[in-house]
N, C-alpha and C positions, 0 to 999 in steps of 0.2 A: 220551251218544252221541258227543260231540265228543272225549272224553278230557280235557276241561277243566272245572274248577270254579272259579267266580269268587267272590271275597269280596264284591264289590259288582256287581250286575247292571246298575245305573244309575250312571253316573259324573258327578260335578260337572264343570263346565267351567273352573273357575279354581283356582289353587293354594291360596288361603286356604280355600276350601270343602273341598278335598281334605284339607288339614291338620286341619280340624275333625272329620273322620270318625274319627280316632284309629286305626282299623284301616287299614293301607295298601291302595292299589289293587294287587291281586295276583291271580295265577292259579295254580292247582295243575294242572300239566300231566302227564298220563300218556300219553306218545307212542304206546305199543303196547297201549293198552287194547283187549282183544278185544271185538268187536261181534257181537251175535247177529242173524242175518237181515239183515245190512247189504247193501243193493242195491249191486251193482258195475256201474259204467258201462263201456260197450264201447270206451273210448278212454283214453289216458293223460291225466293232469292237464294243463290248459292254463295256462301261466304267462306273465306279462308279460316282455317282453324287457328292460325297463329295471329293474324292481324285484323281479322274480321272484314277485310276488304271484300266487296261484292263483285261477282262475275259481271262484266260489263262489255260493251261493244269493242273496247280497245284492248281486251285481253287476248293473248295468243293461246289457242286451244290445240292440244294434241289429242285428236279423237282416238287414235290407236291405243295410247296409254291411258286415255280417259282422265287427263289432267289438264290444268290450265296454268299459264304463267302469271304468278302473283307478284307484281312489281313492288308492292309494299313490303312483302316478306323477303324479297330478293331471292326467291327460289320457286321452283315448280311444285307447289304444294297443294293447289286446289284440286279437289276431286270431283269428277262428273258422275260418280255412281248414283247420286240421288235422281239423276235423269233417267236411269235405267238403260244406259247405253250398253250394248253388247260388245265384247272384245272384237277388235278388227274392224269395227264400223268406221268408215272414213268420214261420214258426215251424219248429221241428224237434223230433221226438220225443226225440232224444238230449239236446238242450239243455234241453227241459222237464224231463227226468229230472234233469239237473244242478241245475236251479233248485229242484227239490223236495226236495233233500237238505240237511242241515245240514253245515257244514264246520268245519275247524279254523281257518278264517280269517274275519275280519270286516273292516269298513271301516277298522279302525285297528290290528288285530293279526293277524298271520299266522304260523303255525308249521308248519315242515316238518322231517321227519327224513330224513336221507340216510344210507344204509347202504353200507358197503364192498361192492365187487363180490364176489359169491360164486363167480365163475368161477375164482378162484385164479390161480396162475402156474406156469410151468415150473420145476421144482426141479432145480437142478444140471445142467440140460441133459439130463435123463433122459426128457423127454417126459411127465412125470407132473404132472398138475394137482393141487395140494395144497390141503388145507383149513387149518383153524386150527392154530397151534403151541402146544403146552403143555409147560412145563418143570416137572417135579416136584422140589421142594426138600424133602428129608427130613432130619429131625433124628436123627442117630445116637446122641445121648445119651439117647434114649428107652429106658426099661427094656425088657428083652427080651420080656416077655409083651405089653406094649403095642405094641412094635415089630412083633411077629408079627401082631397084629390089623390094624395099619396096612398092612403089606405085603399081607395078604390082600385088603384093600379096593382097594389100588392095582392089584393084578393083575386084579381084577374090572373096574376102570375101563378098563384097557388092552383088555380083550376087547370093551368097548362102544364104543370109539372107531372112527370110520370109517378105512378102510385108508389114505386119503390124508392123515390128520391127522399133523402133525409132532410128535414127542415128544423130550424130553431129560430127563436125570436128573442132579441135583446132590445130593450127600450131604455133610453137614457135622457136625463136632464142633469140635475145636480147629483142624482143617484143613478145607479145602473141596475136595471131589473132584468133578470133572466127568467123566462117563463117555463114552468114545468108543464110540458104538453102531455104528460102521461097521467095527470091528476084530473079526473073527470068531474068531481063534485063541485068544484068552483075554480076560479082562476088563482093559481098559486105561483108566486115568484120568489126568486132568491135575490136579495139585495146586496149591492156592493157600494161602498162609499166612493163618491166621485173624485175625491181629492187624494186618494191613496193608491199607489201603484200596486197592482196585483200580479203576482208571478203565476206561472203555470201550475206549480204545486199547490199554491193557495187556492186557485180556482178549482182544482180537483178536490181539495179538502172540503171546500164549501159545498160542492155538489153532493158529496157523500154525506156530510152532516145534515143536509136538508132533509134526508130521509131517515137519519138515525141509523144507517146501515153502511157497511163497507162494500156492498155488492156492486160489481161492475154493471150488472143488468139494471139496477135501480138508477145508477148514475146516468145512464143513457136515456132516461125519460126526458131530458132536456133537448134531446135530438132524436126524433122519431120519423119513420117513414110516413109519407103523406096518407097512405091508406089507413094508418092507425091513429092519426091525429088531425085529420082534416077539419073536423068540427071544432076541436079545441083551438087550433091555430087561427081558424077563421074568427072564432069568438074573441080570441086574444087581440087580434088586429082591430076588430071592430070596437074593442073596449079602450083602445089607446086614446087618451085625451090630452089636449094641449096643456102644458104646465101653466100654473097660475100666473097672472100678469106680474111682470117684474117691476121693480121700483123705477120711478121716472128718472131718466138720465143714466140708466144702467142697461147693460146687455143681459140677456138670459144666462143663467148658470149652466154651462154645457160641459160635460165630462167626456168629450169625444175620445180622448186617448185611452181612458180606462175602459170605455165600452168596447173599443176595438181589441184591447188586450184581453178582456174577458171572453169575447167571442172567439178569438184565436185559441185561448186556453181551453174553451169548451170543446173545440175540434181536436186539440191536442190530447185532452183527457179521454176522449171517446175513441181515439186511435182509428180514425176513419182512413181507410186505405183505397177508397174508390174515387178520390178526387174531391176537393171541397173548396168552397169560396165563401168569403165574408163580404156581404153587400151593405155598404154604409149609405144611408140616406140622411142628409143633413141640410140645414138652412142657415147656418151661421158658424162662426169660429168657436173653438173651444176656449172657455174662459176660466176654467178651474182644472186642477189636477195635472198629471203628466201629459205632455203634448199641448199645453196651453199656447194659444196664439196671441191673445191680448186679454187684459183683465176686463172686468165687467163694467168699469167706469167709462161711459161714452166720451168723457173728456180726454181719454187716451186713445189716439187714432191708431188704427191697425197699421202694421209695418208696410213701408213702401220700398222700392228699389234703392232709393237714396239712403233710407235707414239701414238697409242691409249692407250697403257698401261702406257706410260710415261707422258701422258697429253700434247703431242706436236701437236695434231691434232686441229688446231685453230678453225675449223668450226664444228667439229663433234657433240659436245654436243648441240649447239644451233640448228643445222639442225635436229638432232634427235628429239628435243623437238617440232620443227615445224611440223615434220611428225607425231609425236604422236598426235598432235592436229588434223591433217588431219584424222588420224585413228578414232578419236572420231566422227568426222563429217560423216565419211563413215558408222560407226556403227549406228548412229542415223537415217540415211536416207537409210539404207540397200543398200549401194553402194559397188561394188567390184572394187578393184584396181589391174590391171595386169601390169607387167613390162616385156617388151621384149627389151633386151639390146644386141646389136651386136657391139662389139668393142674389140680391142686388149688391151685397157686400162680399168681401173675401171670406173664405171659410177655412183657410189653412192648407190649400192644395199644394203650395210650395213645400211645406214640411212633409206632407204625405206622398210626395212624388216618388221618393226612393222605394218604399214598400209596394206602392201600386205598380210602378214600372218594373221592378225586379221580379215581382211575382207574375207579371204578364196580365195584370188586372186592367179594368176599364175605368176611365175617368170621364165624367161629363160635367161641364159647368154650364148651368142654365139659369133662367130667371124665375121659372115657376114649375111646380110639379104638374100643372095642368097644361103645359105646353106640348105641342106635337113633337118637339125635339125629345123631350123626356120619355114620352110614351113609346116612340119608335125605338129609341136606344135601349130601353128596358125590355121591350117585348122581343126584339130581335135576338137577345141573348138566350131566349128559350124556344127558338124555332126548332122544329124537328125535321128529320130526314124522312125518306120514303118508308122507312121501317118503323117509324114512331120514336126513334131515339133522339135525344137532344144533340144538336150540332155543336158539341163541346168536347174538346180533347184536353185531358188533364195529364199533368205530371210527365211531360216529354223530356227527352234528353237528345242532344245533338253531339255526335262525336266526329271529329275530323282526324283522318289518318293520312299522313303524308310520307313521301319518301325522305331520305335523310338530307336531301339538298334543299328542302323547303321547311321553314320554321313558322310556327303559329304565334302571332303577336297578341291576338285577342279578338274580342267581339264588342260591337256597340248595338244595343237593342234591348228588347224585353227578355233578358236572360240573366242567369247568375252563374258565375264561375264555380265549378266543382273543385277547383284547386288540385287537380290531378295532373302530375307532371310526368313527362317522358322526354326522350331525346328530341322529339319534334317541337317542343315548346321553347319559344324564344325567351331570352332574358329581357327583351324589350316588351313592355306591356302597353297595350292600347285598349282602353275601356276595361271590359271584364277579361283580364288576361291571366297568365300563369296556369293555363290548363289546356287540355285538348278535348274536354267534355264540358258542356254547358247544360244547365237545367232550365226548363221552361215550365212555369206553372200551368200554362194553357197555350194552345196553338190554334189560330183561326186560319181561314183560307188566305187572308191577306197579311198575316204576320210575317215581317221581313227583318232579317238580322244581317248586319254587315260584319264580315270576317276579314281580318287583316293578316298579311303574311310578309315575310322577308326571306331573302336567300341565305342559306347556310354557307359554310366554308367550302363545301364540296360542290362540284359541278356535275351537270347531267346534260348530255347531248341528244337525248331521245326526242323524236318527234311524236307527240301524243295528241290528245284531244284539244289541249291548249298548248301551242308550240313553244319550245325554247327557241330563242332567237339569238343570233350572233351579235357581236358588238357593232353598233351603228347600223343594224339591219333595218331596212325600210318596213319590215313586217311589224316592228314595234309600234311605229307611228300609225300605220294602217289599222292596227288592232285595238286602237283606243275607242272606248265607248264613252263619249262625252257626257251622256245623260247619267250613267253610273258614276262617272268621275265627279260630277256636280253633286250628286246625292251623297257620295262618300265624304266629300269635303264639307258638306253641310253638317253631317253627323260629327265629323272631327271638330268642326268649329263649335258646335254645341257642347261637345265634350270639354273643350278648352274653356268655355264660359263658366264652367263649374268652379274653376280655380283662378281665372284671370278676368281682368276688367274687359268690358266690351270693346273699348277702343284698341286695346292690345290685340284682341282677336281679329278685329278689322284689319289692323296693320299686318298681322300674320297672313291673313287671306290675300292681301294685296302683294306681299312679298312672294308668296307661292305663285300667284298669277303671273307676276313679272318673270320669275324664273322659268315658268312653263312657256310663256310666250317667247322668251329669249331662246329657249332650246328648240321648240318645235315650229317657230315661225320661219317663213322664207323672206329674206330681206337683204339689202345692201347695207353694210356697216354705216351707221350714223345717217341713214336716210329713212326717216319715218314713213315717207310717202311710198316707199317700196315694200313696206311690211304687208305680208299676207299670211293667213292661216288656212290650211287645207280644210275641206268641207267637214271632216270628222272632228275638227277642233273649233270651227267657226262660232258655234253657239256657246262654248264653254265660258268665254269672258263675260258675256251678258248674264249667264246664270249666276256667276259670282258677283256681278254688279248688283243684281237684285237681292242676292243673299246678304250682302253687307248692309243693306238698308231695310232688311225684312224685320219682322217682329221677333225673330229668333235671336238676332244679334242686337238690334237697336230696341231697347226696352222702354224708350220714351213713350209715355201715354199708355203703358201697360202695367197692370199690377203684377206682383210676384206670382200670384195664383195663375193669372192668364199666361204669363211667360212659361211657367212650369208645365201647364197644359199643352201649349203650342209645341214646346220642345219634346215633350213625351210623345205626342202624336207623330211628329216627324221621324222620331227614332224607331217607330214601329211600322210605318207604312212603307210600301214598295217604291220603286224608282218613279213610276208615273205620278203617283199621288204626291210624293215628296217634291217633285219638280213643280207641280201645280201650286203647292204651298209656297215655294220659293219664287217662282215666276208664274203668276196666275194667267189664265187664258182669257181672251177678250174676243167676242164675236159681234159683228155689226149686222143689224137688220134694217133694210131700207126697201123702198119701192123699186129699186134698180134690179133686184134679183134675189136669189136665195141667200141665206146667211153666209158671211165670209169672215175668216179670222183676220183681225187687224192688229197693228202694233200696239203694244202695251204703253201707250204714249198719250199725253194730254191732247195732242193734235187729233186723236181719233174721236174726240167728243165733237159732235156737230148737232145743230138744232133740229135737223130733219132726219135723224137716225135713232135707232134704239140699240143700246149696247147690253150684251149679256156678259157679265164678269164672274169668273169662278176662281176663288182663292182657296178652295177646299173647305175652309171654315165659314166662309160667307159666299152666298150667291146673290149678286146684285143685278137687278134689271134697271137700267138707267134710260130714262126717256128724255130726248132732246127737247129744248124749250118749245119748238113748234109742235112736235108730237104731243107734248103735254097739254098745250093750249087746245089743240084739236080734240083731244080726249075729253077735256073739261067742257067743251062745247057740245059734246055728245055725238060727234060725227060717226063714231063707231057703231052707233045704234041706228043710223040712217041707212036704209037698204041701198041708197045710191052710192054709198061709200063702203061697199063690201070689201074691197082690197085693204082699206084702212083697218077694218075689224080683224081681218086675217093677219095683218102686220102686227097688231097688238097681241094676238093670240099666240103667234109663233114663239117668241121668247119665253112666254109663260109656260107653254107646254114643255119646252126644252129645260127650263129651270125646274119644273116639277119632276122631270125625269132624273135630273142630277140629284135633287134632294131625296127622291125615293130610293135610289140605289146606294146611297152613301151612309156609312156609319163611322163616326157619329154624324147625326143629321146636321147639315149646315144650316145656318140662319139665312132665311130668304128675305131680302130687302128690296123694296121697290121705291124708287126715288125719281124726282124730276130734276132736270138741270138747274143748278144754282140753289137747290134745297140743302138743308143741313145734313141729310142722310147721304149726300153725295160724297162726304168725307171718306166713307168706306172704299169708294172707288179711287178718289184722288190720291189717297195715301199710298197707293201701289203703282201709280202711273209714273212713267219716266217724265221728269219735269223739264221737258224741252222748251217750254215757255213759262217764264217766271215773272215776278214783279220787276226784275231788272231787264227784261227782254223788250224789244220793240215789237209790239203785237198789234194786230188789227182789232179795232174796237168791237166788242161782242164775243171775241174768242175766249175760251177758257184759259185761265192761268193757274199756276200752283205757287203758293207763297212758301219758298224754301231757300236755304242757302246751300243746299247740297248740289253737287255737280250732276249734270245730266249724262246719259249714256254716251252721247257723242264725244263730249269732253273727256270722259273717263277713258274711252277707247283711244282717243288721240294721245293722251298722256301715256297710256300703256304702250302704244307703238313707239313713242319717243324714248321712253325709258328702256324698253326691250332692246332696241337697236343700239342705244348708247351703252347700256350695261355690258352687253356682249363684246363691245369693241373698245371700251375705255383703256384697258391695259393690254389688249392683244392676246388675252387668254380667257378661258372659260371661267366664269366666276363661281366660287364655291357656294354651297347651300346657305341660305339665310342672309343674303347680302343686303337686300334693299326692299323698301316698301314705299307706298304712296301715302302721304299724310294729307287727309282731307282738307284741313284748314289752310294748307300751303299750296293750293292747286293753281295759284296764279301763274301767268306766263313767266317762265324763266326762274320760278322759285319752287323747288321741291326739296324737302328735307327729310332725312331719316337717320336714325342712330340705332345700330344693333351691335352685334359682336364685330361686324364690319361697319364701316361708316362711309357714306357718300353724301356730298353736299353740293347742290347747285345753287348759284345765286346770280342775280343781275340779269340784264338784257344783253345778250351777245357776249357775255363774259362768263366763262365756265371755270369752276374750280372743283376738283374732286380729290378725295383722299380715301384710301383703303387701308384699314388697320386690321391686322391679323389678330388671331385669338390672343396672342401674347402681348398685343399692344404695339408690335413692330410695324413701322410704315412699310406697307407692301408695294405701294406705287403712288405716284402723284401726277396729276395733269392740271395745268393751269394755262389759260389763254392759248389753247391749241398746242401746247408743248407737252411732251411726255418725258418723264424722268423715272427710271426704274431704280429701286433701292438695291 
């Protein structure tokens, strides 16, 4: 109900105890989570004049003095006068109502979202109150048939916009053309060279010179309300033509970077203060100018993950730096950047990820502008509420207020640090840190941001909405939300992949998991068979198992664009959707009864069942070999096999429901057992049966060298009980990890700032080296020797 989910509902009071939790103190915040039947109080929120904390159910109220205890300000400063309470009143119905509600604030953390005024501003002195501004940036290098589909959708969007919405049009190929929508006699454009970087001031100057005047009013003709330019922008969109055919063996000349820079400069120059967005529609990579991805010669392949890791991507670093500068301009002017890319090749989404994600923009990678995926994604952005307003929130800020014993480390998600410091900001930065205020270009109902905290040097013993717990208190373990923990660790892992190799991130995840299992597991020392995890921890290891082999970490068979898209979506979705991305859901449909959830395992595939697989990005309907054969024979059309027809319809109806309610729209795949499309399912299943297994003929197998979940858990149990008991004391943070390639029996190796080595069958050898290189302890052949 709060829009908040906590990794730990009870927090330790000291730094060492927090460090021992392994999973950081964090909150998954969904600011605009819709509430059902939420009581609304008849007055505005009451805030403290000193710290802006809001009156909440956990505040202590003195009705006689008409004040309330503000824990953030460390004093009784809140006033109840706005409620109209008379002196001497012992209680008030309205106040009792407030105290009966849960709030987004507690005695140590308060979150508020402030949205830009919806009242708009007077545009060009015309007495018109305007809405948001939208600049459409269209790739003219798109093939003619695809361009026709795109223009049709853009025209449909124009008809759905409010009359007071500002619109602009930029079209690019080797040149960038900005349409003057205020010139009615003919289509008039301002041209920019596609190979030259254009600053904000240069953009402003060009717009002024195009009219021969320095009037601000004239400059705004490139951005006009729909009511004043609907005919002109419709004509301009219809007039867009695909660029001439390029030379054989070459790519079209695209100046995507300059087009985006000019569009941003247009909004900056017009000083739009009602929220604005730049929507880019492209069908290929930039080949000239700043932001170039690859040159036009088809003999030069577009960069891959191997090229990026080996430093062979000639343009990647420079283009990424260019788009990082664009992201700063977007943040300063509260502009959102959206990318709609429909192409069978890469388009440069990896380079564009930073400005799109930091501004809160939307990214869609598709195959065709005529696809249902593109139409639904574009149209949902212009849905209206019951009052006819667009369901878009612009220019939001989130501020966190804490008491002095809690420090703010940072945030991971679609937000930008405002770099505003106070005593509650930690020196340790995670993600967008160094601040207590973050800026969001836009906020949707499902936008979710992860905030991270640590304990300060002072302690607090108060019992509040989320309890402080004493040392070794059972409340700490009981208060763990393993779903949030998995989501938080996924975001931290993705954050690490920006600066580390994937295999290093996998080893870090496994080290954290072993430390976690060693601390919270119940077991007898050196007895793996006795290892148990309580119910609120039991699913966490398998979440991390699937995370380490997911497309977010393992980039094999993914392009840099796809990886950037997947990671960006996980960083903005809530707990439920992010878990579906990491560990997809699998349902079985059969004649035996209603659909049932089954294990995400290759053993769940059977010839006489239908599986419905949901990985958020893909929805797969998998037909067993017998089901597929009966369908091909037309049994579903025979009235005597009505049950078979209903069996085929059930997963299709459920799949359509999943596709209809999700944005971005997932790709729907229907496949038969042993067909090529089955790879979308097999890639995510636990490989319990592989080419090395003894299996029954006809059963499905997965060709892989990766370990299955059972072996992973067995080794986790073995290492957790051994690590904790090796030297007779609790191991420090960062001791050990599992190395995938050394998963054989009796051989597990790892080297970190501490070192532990196992080797041989029945022969153990372990060494622990401290940070200074000093031997901390040694055990060999069952003997212990302390240094």
